[in-house]
Gaussian input, Z-matrix of N, CA and C with variables (Angstrom, degrees):
# hf/3-21g

backbone

0 1
 N
 C     1     B1
 C     2     B2     1     A1
 N     3     B3     2     A2     1     D1
 C     4     B4     3     A3     2     D2
 C     5     B5     4     A4     3     D3
 N     6     B6     5     A5     4     D4
 C     7     B7     6     A6     5     D5
 C     8     B8     7     A7     6     D6
 N     9     B9     8     A8     7     D7
 C    10    B10     9     A9     8     D8
 C    11    B11    10    A10     9     D9
 N    12    B12    11    A11    10    D10
 C    13    B13    12    A12    11    D11
 C    14    B14    13    A13    12    D12
 N    15    B15    14    A14    13    D13
 C    16    B16    15    A15    14    D14
 C    17    B17    16    A16    15    D15
 N    18    B18    17    A17    16    D16
 C    19    B19    18    A18    17    D17
 C    20    B20    19    A19    18    D18
 N    21    B21    20    A20    19    D19
 C    22    B22    21    A21    20    D20
 C    23    B23    22    A22    21    D21
 N    24    B24    23    A23    22    D22
 C    25    B25    24    A24    23    D23
 C    26    B26    25    A25    24    D24
 N    27    B27    26    A26    25    D25
 C    28    B28    27    A27    26    D26
 C    29    B29    28    A28    27    D27
 N    30    B30    29    A29    28    D28
 C    31    B31    30    A30    29    D29
 C    32    B32    31    A31    30    D30
 N    33    B33    32    A32    31    D31
 C    34    B34    33    A33    32    D32
 C    35    B35    34    A34    33    D33
 N    36    B36    35    A35    34    D34
 C    37    B37    36    A36    35    D35
 C    38    B38    37    A37    36    D36
 N    39    B39    38    A38    37    D37
 C    40    B40    39    A39    38    D38
 C    41    B41    40    A40    39    D39
 N    42    B42    41    A41    40    D40
 C    43    B43    42    A42    41    D41
 C    44    B44    43    A43    42    D42
 N    45    B45    44    A44    43    D43
 C    46    B46    45    A45    44    D44
 C    47    B47    46    A46    45    D45
 N    48    B48    47    A47    46    D46
 C    49    B49    48    A48    47    D47
 C    50    B50    49    A49    48    D48
 N    51    B51    50    A50    49    D49
 C    52    B52    51    A51    50    D50
 C    53    B53    52    A52    51    D51
 N    54    B54    53    A53    52    D52
 C    55    B55    54    A54    53    D53
 C    56    B56    55    A55    54    D54
 N    57    B57    56    A56    55    D55
 C    58    B58    57    A57    56    D56
 C    59    B59    58    A58    57    D57
 N    60    B60    59    A59    58    D58
 C    61    B61    60    A60    59    D59
 C    62    B62    61    A61    60    D60
 N    63    B63    62    A62    61    D61
 C    64    B64    63    A63    62    D62
 C    65    B65    64    A64    63    D63
 N    66    B66    65    A65    64    D64
 C    67    B67    66    A66    65    D65
 C    68    B68    67    A67    66    D66
 N    69    B69    68    A68    67    D67
 C    70    B70    69    A69    68    D68
 C    71    B71    70    A70    69    D69
 N    72    B72    71    A71    70    D70
 C    73    B73    72    A72    71    D71
 C    74    B74    73    A73    72    D72
 N    75    B75    74    A74    73    D73
 C    76    B76    75    A75    74    D74
 C    77    B77    76    A76    75    D75
 N    78    B78    77    A77    76    D76
 C    79    B79    78    A78    77    D77
 C    80    B80    79    A79    78    D78
 N    81    B81    80    A80    79    D79
 C    82    B82    81    A81    80    D80
 C    83    B83    82    A82    81    D81
 N    84    B84    83    A83    82    D82
 C    85    B85    84    A84    83    D83
 C    86    B86    85    A85    84    D84
 N    87    B87    86    A86    85    D85
 C    88    B88    87    A87    86    D86
 C    89    B89    88    A88    87    D87
 N    90    B90    89    A89    88    D88
 C    91    B91    90    A90    89    D89
 C    92    B92    91    A91    90    D90
 N    93    B93    92    A92    91    D91
 C    94    B94    93    A93    92    D92
 C    95    B95    94    A94    93    D93
 N    96    B96    95    A95    94    D94
 C    97    B97    96    A96    95    D95
 C    98    B98    97    A97    96    D96
 N    99    B99    98    A98    97    D97
 C   100   B100    99    A99    98    D98
 C   101   B101   100   A100    99    D99
 N   102   B102   101   A101   100   D100
 C   103   B103   102   A102   101   D101
 C   104   B104   103   A103   102   D102
 N   105   B105   104   A104   103   D103
 C   106   B106   105   A105   104   D104
 C   107   B107   106   A106   105   D105
 N   108   B108   107   A107   106   D106
 C   109   B109   108   A108   107   D107
 C   110   B110   109   A109   108   D108
 N   111   B111   110   A110   109   D109
 C   112   B112   111   A111   110   D110
 C   113   B113   112   A112   111   D111
 N   114   B114   113   A113   112   D112
 C   115   B115   114   A114   113   D113
 C   116   B116   115   A115   114   D114
 N   117   B117   116   A116   115   D115
 C   118   B118   117   A117   116   D116
 C   119   B119   118   A118   117   D117
 N   120   B120   119   A119   118   D118
 C   121   B121   120   A120   119   D119
 C   122   B122   121   A121   120   D120
 N   123   B123   122   A122   121   D121
 C   124   B124   123   A123   122   D122
 C   125   B125   124   A124   123   D123
 N   126   B126   125   A125   124   D124
 C   127   B127   126   A126   125   D125
 C   128   B128   127   A127   126   D126
 N   129   B129   128   A128   127   D127
 C   130   B130   129   A129   128   D128
 C   131   B131   130   A130   129   D129
 N   132   B132   131   A131   130   D130
 C   133   B133   132   A132   131   D131
 C   134   B134   133   A133   132   D132
 N   135   B135   134   A134   133   D133
 C   136   B136   135   A135   134   D134
 C   137   B137   136   A136   135   D135
 N   138   B138   137   A137   136   D136
 C   139   B139   138   A138   137   D137
 C   140   B140   139   A139   138   D138
 N   141   B141   140   A140   139   D139
 C   142   B142   141   A141   140   D140
 C   143   B143   142   A142   141   D141
 N   144   B144   143   A143   142   D142
 C   145   B145   144   A144   143   D143
 C   146   B146   145   A145   144   D144
 N   147   B147   146   A146   145   D145
 C   148   B148   147   A147   146   D146
 C   149   B149   148   A148   147   D147
 N   150   B150   149   A149   148   D148
 C   151   B151   150   A150   149   D149
 C   152   B152   151   A151   150   D150
 N   153   B153   152   A152   151   D151
 C   154   B154   153   A153   152   D152
 C   155   B155   154   A154   153   D153
 N   156   B156   155   A155   154   D154
 C   157   B157   156   A156   155   D155
 C   158   B158   157   A157   156   D156
 N   159   B159   158   A158   157   D157
 C   160   B160   159   A159   158   D158
 C   161   B161   160   A160   159   D159
 N   162   B162   161   A161   160   D160
 C   163   B163   162   A162   161   D161
 C   164   B164   163   A163   162   D162
 N   165   B165   164   A164   163   D163
 C   166   B166   165   A165   164   D164
 C   167   B167   166   A166   165   D165
 N   168   B168   167   A167   166   D166
 C   169   B169   168   A168   167   D167
 C   170   B170   169   A169   168   D168
 N   171   B171   170   A170   169   D169
 C   172   B172   171   A171   170   D170
 C   173   B173   172   A172   171   D171
 N   174   B174   173   A173   172   D172
 C   175   B175   174   A174   173   D173
 C   176   B176   175   A175   174   D174
 N   177   B177   176   A176   175   D175
 C   178   B178   177   A177   176   D176
 C   179   B179   178   A178   177   D177
 N   180   B180   179   A179   178   D178
 C   181   B181   180   A180   179   D179
 C   182   B182   181   A181   180   D180
 N   183   B183   182   A182   181   D181
 C   184   B184   183   A183   182   D182
 C   185   B185   184   A184   183   D183
 N   186   B186   185   A185   184   D184
 C   187   B187   186   A186   185   D185
 C   188   B188   187   A187   186   D186
 N   189   B189   188   A188   187   D187
 C   190   B190   189   A189   188   D188
 C   191   B191   190   A190   189   D189
 N   192   B192   191   A191   190   D190
 C   193   B193   192   A192   191   D191
 C   194   B194   193   A193   192   D192
 N   195   B195   194   A194   193   D193
 C   196   B196   195   A195   194   D194
 C   197   B197   196   A196   195   D195
 N   198   B198   197   A197   196   D196
 C   199   B199   198   A198   197   D197
 C   200   B200   199   A199   198   D198
 N   201   B201   200   A200   199   D199
 C   202   B202   201   A201   200   D200
 C   203   B203   202   A202   201   D201
 N   204   B204   203   A203   202   D202
 C   205   B205   204   A204   203   D203
 C   206   B206   205   A205   204   D204
 N   207   B207   206   A206   205   D205
 C   208   B208   207   A207   206   D206
 C   209   B209   208   A208   207   D207
 N   210   B210   209   A209   208   D208
 C   211   B211   210   A210   209   D209
 C   212   B212   211   A211   210   D210
 N   213   B213   212   A212   211   D211
 C   214   B214   213   A213   212   D212
 C   215   B215   214   A214   213   D213
 N   216   B216   215   A215   214   D214
 C   217   B217   216   A216   215   D215
 C   218   B218   217   A217   216   D216
 N   219   B219   218   A218   217   D217
 C   220   B220   219   A219   218   D218
 C   221   B221   220   A220   219   D219
 N   222   B222   221   A221   220   D220
 C   223   B223   222   A222   221   D221
 C   224   B224   223   A223   222   D222
 N   225   B225   224   A224   223   D223
 C   226   B226   225   A225   224   D224
 C   227   B227   226   A226   225   D225
 N   228   B228   227   A227   226   D226
 C   229   B229   228   A228   227   D227
 C   230   B230   229   A229   228   D228
 N   231   B231   230   A230   229   D229
 C   232   B232   231   A231   230   D230
 C   233   B233   232   A232   231   D231
 N   234   B234   233   A233   232   D232
 C   235   B235   234   A234   233   D233
 C   236   B236   235   A235   234   D234

   B1=1.4348
   B2=1.4962
   B3=1.3426
   B4=1.4403
   B5=1.5129
   B6=1.2866
   B7=1.4720
   B8=1.5044
   B9=1.3704
   B10=1.4545
   B11=1.5190
   B12=1.3361
   B13=1.4659
   B14=1.6320
   B15=1.3393
   B16=1.4254
   B17=1.5531
   B18=1.2946
   B19=1.4648
   B20=1.5486
   B21=1.3436
   B22=1.4218
   B23=1.5081
   B24=1.3749
   B25=1.4843
   B26=1.5530
   B27=1.3315
   B28=1.4603
   B29=1.5463
   B30=1.2974
   B31=1.4104
   B32=1.5253
   B33=1.3746
   B34=1.4988
   B35=1.5363
   B36=1.3531
   B37=1.4492
   B38=1.5682
   B39=1.2814
   B40=1.4777
   B41=1.4750
   B42=1.3471
   B43=1.4784
   B44=1.5238
   B45=1.3295
   B46=1.4847
   B47=1.4951
   B48=1.3613
   B49=1.5154
   B50=1.5504
   B51=1.3444
   B52=1.4612
   B53=1.5128
   B54=1.3793
   B55=1.4684
   B56=1.4948
   B57=1.3420
   B58=1.4141
   B59=1.5263
   B60=1.4115
   B61=1.4659
   B62=1.4518
   B63=1.3092
   B64=1.4300
   B65=1.5891
   B66=1.3257
   B67=1.4673
   B68=1.5261
   B69=1.3762
   B70=1.4229
   B71=1.5391
   B72=1.3436
   B73=1.4426
   B74=1.5425
   B75=1.2987
   B76=1.5139
   B77=1.4757
   B78=1.3200
   B79=1.4330
   B80=1.5066
   B81=1.2868
   B82=1.5038
   B83=1.5765
   B84=1.3102
   B85=1.4156
   B86=1.5444
   B87=1.3444
   B88=1.4663
   B89=1.4887
   B90=1.3211
   B91=1.3768
   B92=1.5141
   B93=1.2984
   B94=1.4657
   B95=1.5424
   B96=1.3001
   B97=1.4735
   B98=1.4769
   B99=1.3202
   B100=1.4792
   B101=1.5182
   B102=1.3412
   B103=1.4556
   B104=1.4988
   B105=1.2945
   B106=1.4582
   B107=1.5528
   B108=1.3002
   B109=1.4361
   B110=1.5619
   B111=1.2857
   B112=1.4431
   B113=1.5733
   B114=1.3121
   B115=1.4429
   B116=1.5216
   B117=1.3260
   B118=1.5161
   B119=1.5170
   B120=1.3363
   B121=1.4342
   B122=1.5126
   B123=1.3963
   B124=1.4672
   B125=1.5352
   B126=1.3749
   B127=1.5279
   B128=1.5293
   B129=1.3866
   B130=1.4653
   B131=1.5332
   B132=1.3689
   B133=1.4151
   B134=1.5719
   B135=1.3484
   B136=1.4791
   B137=1.5194
   B138=1.2813
   B139=1.5138
   B140=1.5028
   B141=1.3608
   B142=1.4239
   B143=1.5648
   B144=1.2611
   B145=1.4520
   B146=1.5304
   B147=1.2910
   B148=1.5055
   B149=1.5387
   B150=1.3121
   B151=1.5021
   B152=1.5527
   B153=1.2998
   B154=1.4827
   B155=1.5362
   B156=1.3588
   B157=1.4776
   B158=1.5494
   B159=1.3336
   B160=1.4591
   B161=1.4924
   B162=1.3793
   B163=1.4249
   B164=1.4938
   B165=1.3704
   B166=1.4626
   B167=1.4766
   B168=1.3916
   B169=1.4615
   B170=1.5498
   B171=1.3439
   B172=1.4681
   B173=1.4782
   B174=1.3390
   B175=1.4888
   B176=1.5460
   B177=1.3409
   B178=1.5080
   B179=1.5110
   B180=1.3814
   B181=1.4467
   B182=1.5119
   B183=1.3505
   B184=1.3976
   B185=1.5489
   B186=1.2561
   B187=1.5065
   B188=1.5553
   B189=1.3158
   B190=1.4992
   B191=1.5039
   B192=1.3397
   B193=1.4846
   B194=1.5573
   B195=1.2882
   B196=1.4502
   B197=1.4563
   B198=1.3966
   B199=1.4819
   B200=1.4952
   B201=1.3818
   B202=1.4322
   B203=1.5460
   B204=1.3356
   B205=1.4491
   B206=1.5459
   B207=1.3089
   B208=1.3847
   B209=1.5219
   B210=1.3108
   B211=1.4457
   B212=1.4626
   B213=1.3081
   B214=1.4776
   B215=1.5326
   B216=1.3639
   B217=1.4723
   B218=1.5059
   B219=1.3491
   B220=1.4346
   B221=1.5414
   B222=1.3534
   B223=1.4519
   B224=1.5856
   B225=1.3075
   B226=1.4033
   B227=1.5179
   B228=1.2701
   B229=1.4666
   B230=1.5938
   B231=1.2518
   B232=1.5170
   B233=1.5587
   B234=1.2662
   B235=1.4958
   B236=1.5475
   A1=107.83
   A2=117.06
   A3=120.77
   A4=112.69
   A5=116.19
   A6=123.82
   A7=108.04
   A8=114.48
   A9=117.34
   A10=110.22
   A11=113.79
   A12=118.45
   A13=108.56
   A14=116.73
   A15=120.30
   A16=109.52
   A17=113.46
   A18=123.22
   A19=114.62
   A20=116.57
   A21=120.80
   A22=109.41
   A23=115.99
   A24=121.01
   A25=109.60
   A26=112.17
   A27=115.97
   A28=113.52
   A29=116.95
   A30=119.54
   A31=113.64
   A32=112.92
   A33=117.62
   A34=112.91
   A35=115.40
   A36=119.02
   A37=109.89
   A38=118.60
   A39=121.78
   A40=108.59
   A41=120.65
   A42=120.89
   A43=111.54
   A44=116.98
   A45=120.69
   A46=108.27
   A47=115.97
   A48=120.91
   A49=112.04
   A50=116.82
   A51=118.50
   A52=111.90
   A53=116.26
   A54=119.41
   A55=113.76
   A56=116.11
   A57=122.64
   A58=116.91
   A59=114.06
   A60=119.26
   A61=114.08
   A62=122.40
   A63=125.66
   A64=107.28
   A65=115.61
   A66=122.83
   A67=106.43
   A68=111.66
   A69=119.88
   A70=109.78
   A71=118.95
   A72=117.87
   A73=108.97
   A74=118.06
   A75=123.17
   A76=113.08
   A77=115.48
   A78=119.65
   A79=107.97
   A80=115.45
   A81=121.66
   A82=106.59
   A83=114.01
   A84=120.69
   A85=113.74
   A86=111.72
   A87=115.04
   A88=112.64
   A89=120.54
   A90=124.07
   A91=113.17
   A92=120.18
   A93=122.61
   A94=111.27
   A95=115.53
   A96=122.85
   A97=108.51
   A98=112.49
   A99=119.48
   A100=109.93
   A101=119.00
   A102=126.42
   A103=108.49
   A104=118.07
   A105=119.55
   A106=112.26
   A107=113.48
   A108=121.90
   A109=107.48
   A110=117.09
   A111=120.73
   A112=113.39
   A113=116.25
   A114=117.98
   A115=113.21
   A116=119.06
   A117=123.54
   A118=110.52
   A119=117.29
   A120=122.72
   A121=115.10
   A122=115.40
   A123=122.14
   A124=106.30
   A125=108.50
   A126=113.28
   A127=104.55
   A128=112.63
   A129=120.11
   A130=106.34
   A131=111.87
   A132=118.06
   A133=110.72
   A134=112.36
   A135=118.87
   A136=107.48
   A137=114.59
   A138=119.36
   A139=106.27
   A140=112.93
   A141=118.88
   A142=109.10
   A143=117.18
   A144=122.17
   A145=112.18
   A146=115.39
   A147=119.97
   A148=115.43
   A149=114.64
   A150=117.20
   A151=107.70
   A152=112.06
   A153=116.41
   A154=116.87
   A155=114.58
   A156=120.40
   A157=111.22
   A158=113.04
   A159=121.76
   A160=108.35
   A161=118.17
   A162=121.35
   A163=107.31
   A164=121.49
   A165=122.99
   A166=114.17
   A167=119.09
   A168=118.91
   A169=112.08
   A170=116.48
   A171=118.61
   A172=111.62
   A173=114.14
   A174=117.80
   A175=111.02
   A176=116.34
   A177=118.94
   A178=106.91
   A179=119.59
   A180=121.28
   A181=113.32
   A182=117.03
   A183=121.39
   A184=113.08
   A185=115.93
   A186=123.86
   A187=106.70
   A188=115.80
   A189=120.14
   A190=107.96
   A191=117.38
   A192=120.47
   A193=111.58
   A194=119.05
   A195=119.21
   A196=113.94
   A197=118.52
   A198=119.77
   A199=114.79
   A200=117.68
   A201=123.63
   A202=104.28
   A203=118.25
   A204=121.97
   A205=110.13
   A206=118.32
   A207=122.99
   A208=108.50
   A209=118.21
   A210=119.65
   A211=113.67
   A212=115.34
   A213=122.11
   A214=111.09
   A215=115.90
   A216=120.42
   A217=108.49
   A218=116.53
   A219=119.63
   A220=113.97
   A221=117.14
   A222=123.72
   A223=107.53
   A224=118.86
   A225=121.27
   A226=112.35
   A227=117.25
   A228=121.42
   A229=109.95
   A230=113.81
   A231=117.37
   A232=108.04
   A233=118.83
   A234=124.93
   A235=111.52
   D1=136.38
   D2=174.73
   D3=-66.49
   D4=146.99
   D5=169.60
   D6=-119.49
   D7=117.85
   D8=-178.29
   D9=59.03
   D10=-120.11
   D11=-178.14
   D12=-110.93
   D13=19.93
   D14=179.85
   D15=-113.06
   D16=152.77
   D17=172.90
   D18=65.21
   D19=32.17
   D20=176.66
   D21=-82.21
   D22=123.56
   D23=176.37
   D24=-92.40
   D25=173.32
   D26=171.18
   D27=-56.40
   D28=-42.13
   D29=-177.84
   D30=-65.53
   D31=-39.22
   D32=175.11
   D33=-61.33
   D34=-46.23
   D35=179.85
   D36=-62.48
   D37=-44.39
   D38=-179.50
   D39=-63.54
   D40=-45.55
   D41=179.82
   D42=-60.65
   D43=-40.30
   D44=-178.15
   D45=-65.97
   D46=-47.78
   D47=-179.01
   D48=-60.74
   D49=-41.76
   D50=176.82
   D51=-59.37
   D52=-42.43
   D53=177.56
   D54=-59.80
   D55=-32.59
   D56=-179.69
   D57=-91.02
   D58=12.07
   D59=171.68
   D60=92.94
   D61=12.34
   D62=-179.12
   D63=-89.35
   D64=148.57
   D65=176.66
   D66=-131.94
   D67=156.73
   D68=174.77
   D69=-59.49
   D70=132.83
   D71=-177.50
   D72=-111.88
   D73=-57.19
   D74=-176.40
   D75=-160.47
   D76=157.96
   D77=171.25
   D78=-86.68
   D79=138.31
   D80=-179.07
   D81=-107.23
   D82=-177.25
   D83=179.96
   D84=-55.72
   D85=138.57
   D86=178.47
   D87=68.63
   D88=-132.22
   D89=-177.27
   D90=-102.71
   D91=29.57
   D92=-178.28
   D93=-100.76
   D94=148.89
   D95=170.10
   D96=-125.48
   D97=154.27
   D98=175.11
   D99=-111.82
   D100=129.52
   D101=176.44
   D102=-111.82
   D103=133.46
   D104=-178.85
   D105=-122.74
   D106=148.44
   D107=169.62
   D108=-109.39
   D109=108.28
   D110=-172.43
   D111=-66.33
   D112=-29.32
   D113=-178.54
   D114=-76.68
   D115=-30.84
   D116=177.60
   D117=-102.56
   D118=-13.93
   D119=-176.42
   D120=61.59
   D121=25.54
   D122=176.75
   D123=-86.85
   D124=139.96
   D125=177.15
   D126=-123.64
   D127=134.10
   D128=176.95
   D129=-116.01
   D130=130.48
   D131=173.70
   D132=-99.08
   D133=128.94
   D134=-175.95
   D135=-119.61
   D136=134.62
   D137=175.69
   D138=-94.44
   D139=111.75
   D140=178.34
   D141=-86.97
   D142=98.87
   D143=-175.34
   D144=-127.38
   D145=173.51
   D146=-176.39
   D147=-78.79
   D148=-13.09
   D149=-177.51
   D150=-64.90
   D151=155.32
   D152=-177.69
   D153=-69.95
   D154=-43.23
   D155=-177.65
   D156=-139.61
   D157=157.92
   D158=-179.43
   D159=-79.57
   D160=142.71
   D161=170.64
   D162=-61.34
   D163=150.41
   D164=178.24
   D165=-54.37
   D166=-40.01
   D167=-177.41
   D168=-68.63
   D169=-33.32
   D170=173.54
   D171=-62.35
   D172=-45.29
   D173=178.88
   D174=-61.87
   D175=-37.35
   D176=-179.45
   D177=-61.83
   D178=-42.38
   D179=177.25
   D180=-57.19
   D181=-44.61
   D182=178.98
   D183=-65.49
   D184=-35.28
   D185=175.58
   D186=-59.77
   D187=-51.69
   D188=-177.25
   D189=-60.16
   D190=-46.57
   D191=-176.94
   D192=-65.24
   D193=-26.90
   D194=-176.16
   D195=-81.40
   D196=-20.13
   D197=-177.72
   D198=74.67
   D199=7.02
   D200=-177.97
   D201=-102.42
   D202=141.46
   D203=-171.45
   D204=-72.19
   D205=155.06
   D206=-179.65
   D207=-66.16
   D208=-30.63
   D209=176.07
   D210=-56.76
   D211=-43.00
   D212=-178.99
   D213=-67.43
   D214=-37.81
   D215=173.83
   D216=-59.11
   D217=-50.14
   D218=-176.70
   D219=-63.92
   D220=-39.88
   D221=-176.68
   D222=-67.84
   D223=-32.99
   D224=178.55
   D225=-59.48
   D226=-31.13
   D227=-179.30
   D228=-73.40
   D229=-11.58
   D230=-173.08
   D231=-89.48
   D232=-7.15
   D233=-175.10
   D234=-66.93

């Protein structure tokens, strides 16, 4: 389970994005996927890889791309 902005796995990110109205859009080059929120037109690129969790800077990039505040990402981990 993620704590704050640490230990987020692919499954955690996808679950959060689905809750926020994002849907799978397309596969990108290599092991990347694009997830889109049609109401806000935000696109988040996720690297689907074998590592257990994303580095914090990678997660920060996904947070910026999503248009969802860091606070909401952190609060989601409290559920």
